VOGU-3710 file (C-alpha; in Angstrom, 3 decimals, decimal comma):
1> msqlaaschr> 0,341/0,027/-0,185  3,135/2,424/0,322  3,232/2,339/-3,385  -0,204/5,046/-2,971  1,516/8,123/-2,281  3,968/7,717/-5,347  4,829/11,077/-6,465  3,520/11,082/-10,012  0,982/13,274/-12,024  -1,256/10,252/-11,936
11> patlpgaepr> -2,920/8,576/-8,854  -0,210/4,992/-8,628  -1,982/1,827/-9,687  -2,194/-1,101/-6,633  0,092/-3,330/-7,084  -0,926/-7,010/-8,911  -3,789/-7,646/-11,726  -6,536/-9,268/-9,598  -9,756/-7,699/-9,914  -10,419/-5,978/-7,130
21> lllignpnvg> -13,442/-4,814/-4,937  -13,101/-1,934/-2,280  -15,218/-1,424/0,573  -15,278/2,311/1,239  -17,437/3,960/3,783  -17,604/6,244/6,621  -16,607/5,684/10,312  -18,561/3,237/12,403  -20,606/1,921/9,567  -19,996/-1,646/10,372
31> ksllfgcltk> -17,630/-1,972/7,566  -15,170/-4,152/9,147  -17,581/-6,470/10,216  -19,169/-6,587/6,865  -15,075/-7,377/5,341  -15,117/-10,271/7,707  -18,954/-11,731/6,196  -17,548/-11,330/2,567  -13,972/-13,126/3,179  -14,172/-15,057/6,194
41> ryvtvsnypg> -11,041/-13,331/7,711  -11,695/-11,224/11,148  -10,376/-7,959/11,883  -11,044/-5,528/14,645  -14,577/-4,262/14,597  -14,838/-1,364/16,454  -17,776/1,751/17,670  -14,620/3,770/17,907  -14,567/5,307/14,705  -11,011/5,439/13,154
51> ttveitsara> -9,835/1,978/14,064  -9,594/0,835/10,555  -6,220/2,427/10,129  -4,285/0,091/8,428  -5,341/-1,597/5,006  -6,369/-4,868/5,366  -6,898/-7,149/2,082  -7,928/-10,766/1,752  -8,958/-12,864/-1,239  -12,665/-13,777/-1,631
61> tiagesrlvi> -15,430/-15,421/-4,169  -18,369/-12,652/-4,724  -20,692/-13,983/-6,977  -18,720/-16,954/-8,514  -16,345/-14,376/-9,036  -12,587/-14,355/-7,645  -11,857/-10,659/-5,814  -9,237/-9,458/-3,696  -11,469/-7,776/-1,036  -9,522/-4,119/0,311
71> dtpgtnglvp> -10,470/-2,765/3,370  -10,339/1,294/3,670  -9,876/3,286/6,304  -13,051/5,353/7,324  -13,634/8,544/5,744  -16,603/11,280/6,100  -15,950/12,502/2,559  -12,803/12,708/-0,374  -11,484/15,697/0,322  -9,173/14,433/3,549
81> qsddervard> -9,388/15,965/6,675  -6,886/13,206/7,763  -4,402/10,870/6,907  -6,967/8,056/7,052  -9,295/9,834/4,761  -6,191/10,815/2,455  -5,319/7,136/2,390  -8,712/6,107/1,669  -9,221/8,786/-1,016  -5,619/7,693/-2,651
91> illsspgadv> -6,811/3,942/-3,167  -9,862/4,964/-5,115  -8,233/7,042/-7,138  -5,808/4,294/-7,636  -7,796/1,721/-8,499  -9,351/2,867/-11,899  -11,453/-0,230/-12,856  -12,204/-2,161/-9,437  -15,083/-2,383/-8,378  -16,978/-0,340/-5,411
101> mqvgdmsnir> -18,756/-1,004/-2,582  -19,801/2,359/-0,283  -20,733/0,962/3,271  -23,266/3,315/4,982  -25,429/3,986/7,972  -29,148/3,394/7,446  -29,830/4,960/10,478  -27,877/8,289/9,028  -29,017/7,953/5,642  -27,973/11,929/4,859
111> rtlllslqia> -24,192/11,243/5,608  -23,982/8,388/3,770  -25,482/9,936/0,614  -23,547/12,910/0,990  -20,171/10,302/0,439  -22,484/8,833/-2,707  -22,543/12,252/-4,337  -18,640/12,743/-4,124  -18,135/9,028/-4,916  -20,988/9,771/-8,154
121> ehempftlcl> -18,699/12,836/-9,120  -15,227/10,941/-9,286  -17,451/8,848/-12,148  -16,580/5,538/-10,082  -19,260/2,714/-10,783  -20,808/1,370/-7,448  -22,741/-0,167/-5,285  -24,270/0,907/-2,123  -24,672/-1,041/0,651  -27,087/0,446/3,474
131> nmsdeakqrd> -25,486/-1,828/6,754  -27,237/-1,717/10,271  -30,529/-2,150/8,644  -31,936/-3,856/12,044  -30,985/-0,679/14,087  -32,207/1,481/11,946  -35,567/-0,455/12,109  -35,278/-0,265/16,174  -35,288/3,596/16,119  -37,692/4,223/13,180
141> aevdpvalaa> -35,354/5,381/10,812  -36,087/2,834/8,137  -35,027/3,662/4,147  -37,349/1,919/1,173  -33,763/0,664/-0,895  -36,263/0,135/-3,744  -37,050/3,890/-3,987  -33,689/4,820/-3,370  -32,207/2,598/-5,516  -34,474/4,566/-8,723
151> aigipvvats> -33,495/7,783/-7,241  -29,854/7,391/-7,742  -29,430/4,572/-10,578  -27,239/2,216/-8,740  -28,096/-0,369/-6,981  -29,241/-0,633/-3,314  -29,048/-3,140/-0,816  -30,457/-3,331/3,254  -28,396/-5,567/4,783  -27,239/-6,129/8,524
161> alrrwnlerl> -23,574/-7,776/8,351  -24,002/-8,538/12,709  -26,599/-10,676/11,638  -25,207/-12,133/8,569  -28,651/-11,155/6,795  -29,242/-10,258/3,271  -25,549/-10,846/2,316  -26,004/-12,968/-0,690  -27,643/-10,610/-2,565  -25,031/-8,098/-1,552
171> kreairpars> -22,457/-10,437/-3,408  -25,005/-10,532/-6,247  -24,957/-6,566/-6,704  -21,342/-5,961/-5,989  -19,833/-7,434/-9,201  -19,491/-4,840/-12,284  -21,953/-1,851/-10,786  -23,743/1,012/-12,213  -22,369/4,435/-12,410  -25,168/6,848/-10,150
181> risaeypaai> -26,575/9,816/-12,020  -26,835/11,713/-8,641  -25,097/15,111/-9,106  -25,016/18,815/-7,592  -26,244/22,102/-8,677  -23,458/24,321/-7,960  -23,384/27,882/-8,927  -22,264/29,531/-12,557  -18,776/30,740/-11,053  -17,936/27,049/-9,694
191> eeaiaeilev> -19,697/25,516/-12,855  -17,483/27,297/-15,269  -14,332/26,569/-12,762  -15,264/22,787/-13,287  -15,245/22,971/-17,098  -11,953/24,994/-17,284  -10,010/22,148/-15,125  -11,512/19,733/-16,961  -10,123/21,542/-19,652  -6,394/21,093/-18,756
201> ldgspdlatr> -7,005/17,883/-17,213  -7,955/16,375/-20,806  -4,789/14,636/-21,753  -4,898/12,636/-18,445  -8,215/11,016/-18,496  -7,942/8,988/-15,169  -7,910/13,043/-13,377  -10,489/14,688/-15,592  -13,352/14,386/-13,532  -15,757/16,596/-11,731
211> gialsilsgd> -15,058/14,812/-8,813  -11,247/15,954/-9,066  -12,282/19,427/-10,470  -14,275/20,195/-7,056  -11,275/19,326/-5,002  -9,114/21,160/-6,292  -11,807/24,079/-6,190  -12,311/23,023/-2,085  -8,561/23,444/-2,001  -7,318/20,020/-1,410
221> etlkrflpee> -3,283/20,354/-0,816  -3,346/16,694/-0,723  -4,301/16,067/-4,415  -1,506/18,356/-5,916  0,895/15,157/-6,158  -1,371/13,513/-8,444  -1,532/16,470/-11,081  0,672/17,969/-13,593  3,039/19,794/-11,822  3,233/22,417/-14,764
231> sldefdaire> -0,747/23,247/-14,363  -0,933/23,694/-10,421  -0,420/27,565/-11,357  -2,793/27,462/-13,477  -5,393/25,553/-10,889  -4,858/28,617/-8,400  -5,330/30,962/-10,791  -8,789/29,527/-11,636  -9,331/28,885/-7,989  -9,336/32,513/-7,174
241> raqarvtqpl> -11,045/33,738/-10,188  -14,127/31,560/-8,653  -13,664/32,472/-5,351  -13,999/35,953/-6,628  -17,708/35,598/-8,161  -19,097/34,043/-4,650  -19,631/35,280/-1,385  -18,653/32,475/0,698  -15,604/30,214/0,856  -15,440/28,153/-2,375
251> swtivnarln> -15,551/24,514/0,024  -18,512/25,728/1,905  -20,412/26,818/-1,176  -19,778/23,282/-2,454  -20,492/21,637/0,482  -23,620/23,234/0,815  -24,610/22,675/-2,674  -24,181/18,515/-1,957  -26,140/18,928/1,045  -29,155/20,199/-1,068
261> avdrilgraa> -28,214/17,691/-3,408  -28,882/14,905/-0,840  -31,818/16,687/0,461  -33,700/16,570/-3,063  -32,655/13,013/-3,106  -34,331/12,068/-0,091  -37,282/13,929/-1,247  -37,704/12,145/-4,630  -36,795/8,707/-2,943  -39,720/9,266/-0,541
271> vvqslprssf> -37,735/8,448/2,240  -39,133/9,056/5,758  -36,951/9,169/8,957  -38,442/10,087/12,162  -36,526/11,428/15,525  -34,779/8,193/17,137  -37,863/7,228/20,241  -37,031/8,201/23,539  -36,195/5,184/25,181  -33,854/4,125/28,079
281> rewfgaltmh> -30,864/3,501/26,180  -31,263/7,088/24,615  -31,151/8,426/27,988  -28,475/6,330/29,234  -25,991/7,092/26,239  -27,039/10,583/27,304  -26,194/10,399/30,817  -22,892/8,637/30,113  -21,408/11,882/28,742  -22,992/14,315/30,608
291> pvwgwpfllg> -20,937/17,202/31,624  -21,641/16,461/35,662  -23,424/13,252/35,464  -21,044/11,905/33,383  -18,325/11,611/35,716  -19,381/9,291/38,184  -20,583/6,728/35,790  -16,823/7,386/34,562  -15,436/6,528/37,876  -17,930/3,479/38,371
301> vlyiawlfvg> -16,706/2,232/34,994  -12,315/2,656/36,333  -13,572/0,907/39,520  -14,997/-2,163/37,523  -11,457/-2,010/35,409  -9,382/-1,964/38,543  -11,548/-5,167/39,961  -11,519/-6,914/36,857  -8,148/-5,665/35,225  -6,052/-5,042/38,327
311> kfgagivvnf> -7,336/-7,731/41,032  -8,084/-10,798/39,229  -6,294/-10,010/36,038  -3,121/-8,460/37,405  -3,486/-10,123/40,400  -4,650/-13,799/40,573  -4,773/-14,553/36,952  -0,833/-13,585/37,023  0,055/-15,129/40,342  -1,301/-18,285/38,943
321> ventifqqhv> 0,682/-17,950/35,570  3,692/-17,026/36,966  4,323/-19,056/40,441  2,060/-22,204/39,498  3,058/-22,443/35,541  6,037/-20,545/34,962  7,654/-20,927/38,192  7,196/-24,668/39,368  7,113/-26,207/36,091  7,936/-24,281/32,432
331> nvwtiklvdf> 11,093/-22,747/34,106  12,189/-25,853/36,249  11,916/-28,215/33,098  13,145/-25,355/30,504  16,568/-25,345/32,789  17,065/-29,139/33,734  16,465/-29,558/29,355  19,042/-26,466/28,871  21,608/-28,235/31,152  20,959/-31,392/29,909
341> varfphqhpa> 21,690/-29,867/25,940  24,543/-28,109/27,588  26,143/-31,601/27,629  26,800/-31,242/23,678  30,462/-29,958/24,147  31,946/-33,024/25,302  31,470/-34,516/22,162  31,622/-31,478/20,239  34,943/-30,045/21,875  35,090/-27,267/18,567
351> vggvigaayv> 31,938/-25,962/19,399  32,448/-25,595/23,202  35,972/-23,982/22,374  34,805/-21,505/19,935  31,521/-20,685/22,780  34,510/-20,691/25,655  37,120/-18,150/23,749  34,513/-15,402/23,761  32,924/-15,559/27,315  35,075/-12,826/29,269
361> gaahlstaqq> 35,949/-13,710/32,210  35,903/-18,202/32,108  39,563/-18,489/30,989  39,687/-20,626/34,528  36,985/-22,857/33,220  37,187/-26,190/31,038  35,460/-25,723/27,141  32,892/-28,050/28,301  32,294/-25,914/31,390  32,475/-22,613/29,838
371> farffhdllv> 29,696/-23,709/26,783  27,680/-24,889/29,454  27,651/-21,643/31,154  27,119/-19,507/28,060  24,231/-21,675/27,147  22,584/-21,780/30,402  23,008/-17,814/31,053  21,694/-17,261/27,509  18,003/-18,871/28,149  17,850/-19,325/31,770
381> gpygvvtmal> 19,925/-17,079/33,594  19,433/-13,695/35,441  18,644/-12,259/31,904  17,679/-15,187/29,948  15,520/-15,125/26,849  13,113/-17,758/29,072  13,704/-16,850/32,757  12,872/-13,100/32,384  11,974/-12,325/28,618  8,991/-15,231/28,020
391> tyaiaivlpv> 8,261/-15,188/31,791  7,836/-11,522/31,347  6,039/-11,445/28,251  3,645/-14,515/28,853  3,613/-15,187/32,495  3,267/-11,310/33,472  2,189/-9,009/30,781  -0,507/-11,703/28,673  -3,148/-11,992/31,488  -2,802/-8,505/32,156
401> vitfftffgv> -3,385/-7,682/28,387  -6,426/-10,287/27,910  -8,352/-8,934/30,295  -7,626/-5,850/29,714  -8,792/-6,366/25,807  -11,825/-7,957/27,166  -12,665/-5,089/29,036  -11,746/-2,341/26,414  -13,789/-4,769/23,951  -17,108/-4,473/26,182
411> ledsgylprl> -16,584/-0,790/26,502  -16,383/-0,529/22,440  -18,764/-2,731/21,542  -21,389/-1,090/23,871  -20,496/2,512/21,884  -19,382/4,172/25,318  -16,038/4,941/24,476  -17,057/7,652/21,591  -19,092/9,379/24,456  -15,676/9,232/26,883
421> avmlnrlfrr> -14,124/11,357/24,158  -16,989/14,060/24,203  -16,497/14,741/27,473  -12,622/14,442/27,892  -12,598/16,528/24,554  -12,141/20,034/26,162  -9,889/18,572/28,631  -7,252/17,189/25,878  -7,740/20,540/24,000  -5,558/22,361/26,432
431> mglngkavlp> -3,082/19,770/25,682  -3,388/20,223/22,423  -4,929/16,841/21,594  -8,844/15,854/21,090  -11,241/13,386/22,810  -10,062/10,983/20,633  -6,561/10,665/22,166  -8,714/8,727/24,956  -8,573/5,911/23,299  -4,364/5,322/23,251
441> mvlglgcdtm> -4,142/6,992/26,882  -6,222/4,428/28,276  -5,000/1,853/26,614  -1,329/2,727/28,202  -2,928/1,973/31,606  -2,968/-2,265/30,139  0,824/-2,080/28,188  2,158/1,477/26,935  4,161/-0,542/24,102  0,649/-1,455/22,918
451> atlttrilet> -1,112/1,656/23,189  1,877/3,199/21,355  1,122/1,428/18,499  -2,843/2,659/18,803  -1,508/6,290/18,137  -2,148/5,679/14,405  -5,805/6,190/14,819  -5,237/9,608/15,560  -4,991/11,998/12,714  -1,997/14,302/12,804
461> kkemvivtll> 1,514/13,610/13,535  1,873/16,026/16,120  -0,832/14,610/18,230  0,938/11,244/17,949  4,341/12,738/18,648  2,555/14,180/21,753  0,456/10,944/22,935  3,767/8,912/22,128  5,432/11,354/24,691  2,816/11,117/27,543
471> lalgvpcsaq> 2,198/7,507/27,180  6,239/6,829/27,862  6,490/9,770/30,442  3,443/9,656/33,101  1,554/6,459/32,100  2,627/3,651/34,472  1,590/0,450/32,801  -0,607/-2,068/34,627  2,266/-4,324/35,906  3,897/-1,484/37,641
481> lgvimamlgp> 0,934/0,257/38,558  -0,032/-2,564/40,983  3,643/-2,448/42,574  3,115/1,367/43,166  -0,283/0,688/44,564  1,559/-1,825/47,003  4,223/0,813/47,874  1,873/3,577/48,679  -0,170/2,068/50,990  1,889/2,255/53,826
491> lgiglasvwv> 2,913/5,623/53,156  -0,624/7,109/54,180  -3,001/9,678/51,760  -0,730/12,836/52,026  2,677/11,033/50,569  0,716/9,137/48,462  -1,285/12,537/47,415  2,239/13,898/46,202  2,684/10,619/43,864  -0,499/11,065/41,930
501> gvtvgtiflv> -0,133/15,274/41,935  2,845/14,989/40,545  2,573/12,348/38,176  -0,783/13,922/36,793  0,127/17,434/36,794  3,355/16,422/34,902  1,107/14,989/32,195  -0,451/17,887/31,882  2,178/20,595/32,177  4,202/18,523/29,578
511> gwlaaklvpg> 1,225/18,015/27,571  0,675/21,753/27,794  3,821/22,743/26,987  4,242/19,947/24,140  1,252/21,491/22,039  3,293/24,986/22,275  6,659/23,154/21,048  5,756/20,518/18,529  4,952/21,660/14,783  1,760/21,119/13,361
521> kagdfileip> -1,850/21,540/14,060  -4,207/18,904/16,519  -6,941/17,550/13,889  -10,700/18,409/13,829  -12,822/16,758/16,609  -15,526/15,137/13,985  -17,132/12,185/15,725  -19,757/10,279/15,350  -21,927/8,990/18,562  -23,324/5,473/18,204
531> pirtpklsni> -26,237/4,285/19,924  -25,701/1,979/23,185  -25,591/-1,444/22,857  -25,637/-4,451/24,340  -22,239/-5,646/24,127  -22,065/-8,599/21,632  -20,019/-11,632/22,773  -18,557/-13,161/19,575  -17,635/-10,022/18,508  -15,643/-9,168/21,847
541> likvlartew> -14,086/-12,696/21,177  -13,346/-11,497/17,947  -11,806/-8,327/19,193  -9,877/-10,096/22,231  -8,355/-12,706/19,815  -6,953/-10,457/17,064  -5,560/-8,196/19,578  -3,700/-10,956/21,556  -2,739/-12,327/18,099  -1,079/-8,909/17,373
551> ylkeavplfv> 0,523/-8,679/20,708  2,226/-12,132/20,505  3,476/-11,204/16,828  4,804/-7,487/17,423  5,328/-6,929/21,344  6,779/-10,431/22,739  9,532/-10,479/19,839  10,413/-7,128/21,556  10,593/-8,322/25,020  13,277/-10,870/23,665
561> vgtlllylld> 15,523/-8,396/21,874  15,449/-6,308/25,387  16,077/-9,136/27,471  19,150/-9,903/24,756  20,393/-6,305/25,364  20,721/-6,658/29,411  22,153/-10,272/28,758  24,685/-8,665/26,248  25,619/-5,783/29,048  26,223/-8,226/31,710
571> flhlltklqr> 28,246/-10,546/29,960  30,798/-7,816/28,684  31,030/-6,316/32,216  29,121/-3,224/31,163  26,244/-3,253/32,933  28,121/-2,658/36,332  29,555/0,059/35,124  26,703/1,564/34,407  25,399/0,720/37,624  28,412/2,940/39,032
581> llapivvggl> 27,807/5,180/36,572  24,128/6,017/37,669  25,218/6,143/41,296  25,951/9,360/41,943  22,854/10,474/40,332  20,904/8,535/42,549  22,673/8,984/45,446  23,437/12,734/45,133  20,546/14,522/43,558  17,917/11,597/44,783
591> glpaqasnaf> 19,277/10,904/48,321  18,736/7,348/47,685  20,688/4,958/48,684  23,266/3,551/46,152  21,663/0,290/45,409  18,177/1,878/43,860  20,323/2,124/40,438  20,178/-0,860/39,976  16,275/-0,787/40,148  16,182/2,428/37,443
601> ligflrrdyg> 18,576/-0,076/34,628  16,443/-2,819/35,020  13,072/-0,682/35,096  14,127/0,189/31,663  13,547/-3,696/30,610  10,449/-4,268/32,772  8,813/-1,497/34,643  7,510/-3,427/37,044  10,485/-5,145/37,865  12,361/-1,780/38,824
611> aaglyamqka> 9,103/-0,581/40,804  9,920/-4,358/42,245  12,867/-3,654/43,345  12,347/-0,524/45,293  9,642/-2,629/46,723  12,166/-5,452/47,901  14,001/-2,244/49,019  11,024/-0,595/51,158  10,079/-4,115/52,690  13,997/-4,155/54,016
621> galnpvqtvv> 13,604/-0,974/55,127  16,552/0,708/53,053  13,936/3,662/52,119  11,975/5,945/54,070  8,817/7,049/53,170  10,175/10,357/52,098  12,732/8,462/49,811  9,935/5,768/48,679  7,830/8,530/46,892  10,879/10,090/45,455
631> altvitlfip> 12,100/6,862/44,094  8,501/6,102/42,901  8,060/9,086/41,105  11,016/8,692/39,295  10,248/5,130/38,423  7,239/6,000/36,942  8,198/9,357/34,956  11,361/7,250/34,202  12,323/6,169/30,167  10,167/3,604/28,891
641> cvanflvmlk> 10,969/-0,450/28,816  12,772/-1,462/26,065  9,861/-2,753/24,354  8,375/0,789/24,152  11,305/2,361/23,105  11,694/0,394/20,374  8,037/1,108/19,246  8,618/4,379/19,667  11,833/4,600/17,179  9,659/2,461/15,022
651> ergtktglai> 6,661/4,567/15,064  7,882/7,904/15,204  11,230/7,782/13,961  14,797/7,035/14,849  15,391/10,988/15,826  12,053/11,623/17,432  12,357/8,131/19,440  15,412/9,521/20,756  14,311/12,830/21,646  11,638/11,949/23,781
661> agfifvysfg> 13,664/9,357/25,607  16,487/11,549/26,220  13,555/14,590/27,536  12,350/11,770/29,770  15,587/10,639/31,535  16,205/14,183/32,203  12,627/15,410/33,467  12,364/12,181/35,604  15,773/12,952/37,363  15,055/16,814/37,676
671> igwlmnfafh> 11,691/16,395/39,062  13,431/14,091/41,545  15,699/16,233/42,458  13,420/18,948/43,209  11,084/16,818/45,218  14,459/15,750/47,716  15,351/19,345/47,700  11,612/20,550/48,466  11,473/17,436/50,982  14,758/18,747/52,501
681> lvhma> 13,755/22,051/52,445  10,191/21,016/54,571  12,626/19,512/56,979  14,905/21,790/57,755  11,881/24,452/58,187
//
């Protein structure tokens, strides 16, 4: 898909010659679920707009013919306002001759037809699928598909992807659809400008459409890479002449004309929609995003999340998997197997000699002993792949991830997350973000590594950078948070409030400063609020399985890489040198014992292990209450674990990732130094 955005004078064609079926539609219309029904390959299904960030494709047999079905990101229009919309538009322009299926929400037919009109103006044949017909019936918002098809001149099929209803008919209509007859009536100045642009584009038949001309007049900067470079100045001049003849901005004039055209279509099609019936679901949905009553509901949701994820997942399940399954069985038998295999050099001394010669500080051992020690430490030693990386990734994090994904899936399927975004939008605006940032920030309480990947749903690079920074800096993962809560318990409400205040204050302060310093602008907060739904078990299971598969494929290898990095440092005796280098900062600046430096180094690999090291010191009496709260604040704000660090480099680029990590390192120790200094001033006073 990366070939879509090639710089050229015409849209790049998707690779391969296989006939395609493109699914395009507004966010939150069940498009991804319909994709799963058509291809038998399931993807993440979410009520939260923007979930389908990456392009997903699968081969399927549609009406007896083979098609590569491509699920495009949700879009509200073909003049892009976000990266998701740009990609959806690019795929559409890059697929001449493809079958196009627009998926719309029957309950919101006006918004659906507004996109239909734009597809028609791009002169692309398409089929209109009115999905969620079962919900439309419940809300008295049914549409007559026969009358609508007669009005717009293309096949219109009512479906329910959730209930698998009428999908066979949809497949029959999806192959070689018709071109729509619908069009909007624009002012004379715009019509004349359209004619001028089409004349300039006469040599590029794939671009010479009313849709392209209208996008140029709307000021679509993302379209320039598709247009002939020598004609850009001429297009600007045409747009300026047209703007001088209308009173409103051209983009507003075009949108208003399209809305009027949609209203005329609805009138001709005799489509009648009543307002949604007042019911408990509507009342409850309004309550959950009320500026006052929504907060008690949110606190209740967080309390349930703490019980299910924090107590059950991170407590009961983790203890069972880590202590019973791994410590008593998996690790024990793995150590026995490794030690058995390590005897191999007795029969092959040349192999053992190569390994032994590289093992620093082991010259006094025999070749076989050197190999056995190397093999043992690599797999099951203090920084072993099995005893540390896999034990952490599978026994400790995976149960938390699964329980968190399950709870989060319930929130998604119920339609609560968009309401939470609305409620918190004003607060997030002060940090240069909008309510959509709620999703990765909440996910960060489960796993910051996974949450950093979900920043792809945000619309601008500025938002992605800010949220990545805040996740790495001030959002503790569930495993670390559990240890922190255990340490805060004996401190009392006063010192515990200091930790909470500094951590939350850091998020808002750094977010506010980043909004001022990071270039770019925040995305628009345009959000479709779905009805409150009863979560469907099958949908939740599909989401949990898909996300767990992602975790196993994407995150677990990073834990292994991080463990190998620490093993290498220990193997080369560099780990102890790093600990000695860090000790003056820890002792002199933070006022902590020298051995606390070990906790910060280990915290780079495993955030909860770093906190656990401090917890052990607290239990042993090595930390007093003031030292405890200083140490906890620093370990919370400290540079993220190596897995999150690697994901930051992958997602934001090496330069930005290193800059974020460097800032966090300096900031966390700087805050710790200020806290230590302040506590000493208070004590001296």
